[in-house]
N, C-alpha and C positions, 0 to 999 in steps of 0.2 A: 504493500500500500504506500510505499515511499513516494511522496510527491502527489498522491492522489487525493489527500484530504485537505480541507480548508485550513489554512494556517491560523486564522483567527479563532476557529473553533477548537483546534488542537491546543491552542494557547490558553483557553479558558480553564480555570481551576475547578475541579469538582467541588460540589457543595460540602462544606465542613460539617453541616448538620447531618446529612445522610450518612456520612462515613461512620460516625459514632452510632447512629441508629442501626446500621448494618452489623456492626460488631456486637452490639448488645443483643440483637435478635438471635445470635448463635451462642450466647453465654447463659448457662443455667443459673437460675436464682438472681439474675441481675435485675435491677430496677432502673427504668429509664425516666428521667425528667427532662429529656432532650427534645422531644417532638412537640410542636405547637398544634396539638390536635385535641379537641374536647373529649373528655372521657364519658360524656353523656351520649346516649343514643339519640338519634333524630326523634323529636317528639312524635308520638304515635299518630296524631291527626294529620301530620305532614306526610309520614310514611304511607298512611292509609290513602291519601289523595294520589300518591304515586302509584300505589297498587290499583286503585280504581281506574286510573288512566290506562293502565295495561289491560285491565279487564274489559274496558270499553274499546280496546283495539286502537288506542291512540299511539301507534308506533310509526307514524309518518314523519317526514321532514317537516319542520316548521319553516317559516320564512327565514331568510338569512339573518334578519335583525332579531328574530325571536317571536314568540307568541304575542300578538297584540294585547291580549288580556294581561300578560305578565308585565309588559312595558307600561301599561296603564297602572297596574298595581305599584310599580316602582315609582312612577311619577306621583301617585297619590301619597305614597309613603314619604318621599322627600319633601313634598309640600307640607305635610302635617308635622314632620320632625325637624325640618331645616328651613321651611319657608321658601324653598326654591321651586320655581315653576319650569318644567321641561315639557316639550312636545313629545308624547310617547311615540309618534309616528316617524319623527325625523331626528330626535336628539337623544335616543336611547338605543343601545346595542347590547344584546345578551351574549355573553362570552363563556368560554369553557374555563371557569374560574376567573378570579381577579387577575391572575398572572397573565392570561392571554390578553386582557385589556391593556395591561402595561406594555406588553410587546407590540400590540397593534398601534398604540399612540406613538411610540418611538418610531416605528417603521413608516407611519403615515406622515410624520412631521420632519424627520431628520434628513438633511443632506450631508454628504460626507464632510467631516470636520466640524460640524456643529457641536456645541458643548451642552452636555446635560449635567446640571448641578445636583449632586447626590449627597445629602447629609448622612453621615455615618457616625455611630453604628446604625445599621438598618438592614432590612430584608435583603437576602442574598441575591435576588434576581435582578435588581435594578442595574447594577454595573454590567453584568454580562449581556443583558438585553440591549443596553446602550451600545456596547461594543459591536454586537451582531448587527445593529442598525447603522454601523459606520460612524457613530458619534464618538466624541472624546469625553469620557467621564471626568468630571471635575469634583473631587471629593472635598466636602466641608466637614471637618472634624468637630463633632458636638462635644461639649464639655460637661463633666459632672457638676462643676460649680454653677453652671447655668441650668441645672436640672435637665440636662440633655435636650434643651429647647434650642431652636434656631433663632439667632438674633439678627436684626437688620444689618448690624455691623459685619457679622460673619458673611452674610449673603452678599453685601456690597463688595467686600474684599475678594470674593471668589469670582465676580463677574468680569467678563471681557466682551469685546465686540462680537465674539462668536457664541456667547451664551444664548441658549434658546429655550430650554425646558428646565424648570425647577421641580424636583421631586419633593413632595411633602409627605413623609412617611409617619403620620401621626393619627391616632395613638400608635406608639412606636414599638416595633419588634426589632431589637431585643430588650430595650431599656424600660418599657412601660411608660415613657414620657408622653405628655400631651402638650398641645398648644392651645392656650385659652383664646378667647375672642380678642383680648388685648394684645396678645403675642402675635396673632395673625394680622391684626390691623397695623401693627408696627412694620410688617413686611411689605404691605401693599405699596407704599411709595417707591420702594426699591424695585419691586416687580414691574410697576408701571414705567418708571424711569428707564429700566433696562429692557422693556418690552418683552418680558418673559411670559411663556405659557407655563401653567402649573399642572403637574400630575398629582392629584390629591388622593393618596391611597388610604381609604377609610374603612378597610376591612375589619378593623377593631372598633369602629366608631360607636357601636352599640354597647361596648364593654368599657365604660369609664366609671370611675368610683368617686370623683370629686366634682360633681356637676355634670351638665349635659355637654356632649360633644358638639362642637361648632365646626361646620365646613367652611373653608375659605371661599367656596363658591357662593355662599350666602352673603358675603360682604359686598358692598357697593362697588360696581365696576369689575368684579372678579368672575362672574358667571361665564362670560363669553371668552375668558382666557384660561379657563380651567376645565380639565377632564376629571370628573369625579368617578373614582373606581371603588366598587364595593362588591360584596358577594354574600354567600349564604353559609360558607364553611364554618366560620368562627361563632357568630351569634346564634345560629340555629343548629349547630352541631351537624352540619351537612357536608363534611369534607369530601366524602366519596361520591357525592352527587355531581361534583365538578361544575359549579355554576356561579357565574359572576355577571357583572354588568358595568358599562361605561356610559356616563351622561356628559354631554358637552355641546359645543357649537355645531350647528347643523352640517356645515361643510366638512368639518373635521370628522364627525361621526360617519359621514358618507364615505370618506376615504378609508377610514378604519373598517367599515363594513365591506368594502371591496376586497381588502386583504383577507378578512375573515371568510368571505364568500368563496375564495379560491382555496384557502388553506384548510378550512374547517367545514364549511357549508352551513351548519347550524349547531347550536348547543343541544345537549340531550333532551329530547321531548318529554320524557317521563319526569326528569328533574325540573323542567319548566313548570309543569302542572303542579308539582309539589311546592315549588317556590311561591306560586300564587297563594296557596294556602298559608305558607309561612308568613308572608308579608301581611295578608289580610287578617289572620287570626292568631299570629304567633307572639304578640307582645308579652303575654303572661309567661310564655316559655322563656323568652329572653330575660325577663326580670328574675325568674327563678334561678336561671343559670348565673346571671350576673351576681346575685346575692351569694350564691355558693362560691363563686370565684373570689368575691370580696372577703369572705370568711377565710379562704385558703391564703389569700394574699396577706392578710394580717398575721396569720399563723406563721407563714414562711419568713416574713420580715422580722417578726419577733424572735424566731428561732435563730436566724442568722445573726442578729444583733446580740443575742444571748451567747453566741459563740465568739463574740468580739470581732465579727467580720463586718466591715463597713458596707452599707447597702443603701442606695437611693430608693426611696419609697415610691413604687410605681403607682401611677394614677389612671392607667388604662391598659388594655390588652390583658394577657395572663402570664407575664414573665417578670422575674426579678433579675437584676444585673449586679451581683455582689463584686466587691473589689477584693481580690486575693493577692495583690501585689506584695504584701508583707512577706510572703513565703519564698521570695527570691527564686522563682521559677516561672517559666512562661505559662500562659493560659493553657496552651496545648499540652505541656508537660503535666500541669496540675490535673487537667481533665483525664489524661491518659492514665496517670497513676491512680486516680480515684476509681476509674473503671476497673483496672487490673487488681488493685488491692482491696477495694470495698464493693466492687460490682454495682456501682452507681454511675449512670451515664448522664452527664450534662455537657453543654456545648461550650467550647472555648470562645471567648469574646471576639477573637480574631476571625472567626467565621463570618462576622458581620462588618469587617473592615479592620485595617491595621490599628486604628485608634481604640479598638476593643481589647488590645493587649492589657493584661493585668485584671481583666474581668471575666466572668463566666455568665452564661445565660442558663437560668433554671426556670423551667415551665411549671406553673402550678395548675395546669389543666389536668390534674390527676386527683384521685381520691385522697382524702385526709389520711387514710390508712397508709397508702403508699408514700405520701409525703412524710409521714412520721418515720417510717422505716428508712427512707432514703436520707432524711436529714439526720437521723440518729447515726447512720454510717458516716455521713459527712462530718458530724461532730467528732466522732472517733478519729477520723483521718486528720482533721485539723489539730486535735489534741496531740496526736502522735508526731505531727510535723513540728509543733512548737516544742515538744519534749526533746526531739532530736536536735533542734536548734540550740536549746539550752545546754546540751551535753557536748556540743562541738567546741 
């Protein structure tokens, strides 16, 4: 195969998340806190709607953009939760997960050499998707002292004449950071001055713990320069249904739909029918799961602080991002040793960008029982490391 493969594809690094997940799947008695997947089953009434769609023989292609009824449900949902009005017929596209929507926006907008501004630590797909679209990724290193929020000063410093798209990954994976309305409003003058378009990844928007999530698309002047990306995996425990959506300006959604048309055709029909049920009747399910995550969040943060490990208190998503720099080893080495010695899988912070060095991502999308076992083993590991340090 020498010379037969795409150089830019070969150069991409494999996901640091999946590598640890693959190892733990082969390890007996191991506990994984590494994957961002809800431990809840998809609520029964949503599953039942999917089953009903199959029983009724709804196994056909939908339109490329997705079921009209689902697009209408999405616009109704965004109107009542964010106060944003979208045309369901021309400004909404149903995708195979939120990840496809990210890829589609980049490919629909990027010309070779355009720059995509990516705050990190953040979701692992932004940078490779930008590279595959022939963009130049420009990394903005978020800081713990700023609560891992993006500041206007950081944004301005990263901009050049080639800057085109700003990724806003909030609520954030892996830190759990959020952007308040005031934080977002502070960015708008820079966005307008630099004529940026925004990819607002709001997949964790329903999972916030200190007030209501605010979309930057809801701010004056931002709707028509923002693609709002969301989906059903996290809030509705529908990861395997592979369904997301993008909302944005008519012409941009049209171009994204063309790519989707040739590459995908349409998102899974069964999933689309289930998603209508989720949006129309799933608010109580989301609230129940959010309350459970909030309980786990408080437990994990308190346990880590009880171990003497500094940890930023997450306000969204279902991750914590503890600082383990005191142990004088890389995040990769810490996570690898923890897995081998205590059979607990967590993800090195560097999987989410180089500025994640010294941190680890722990997912609390797991039962309290598993969290207690895993954190007990982590506590033993930390105590042993400190004891070894004392005796050196």
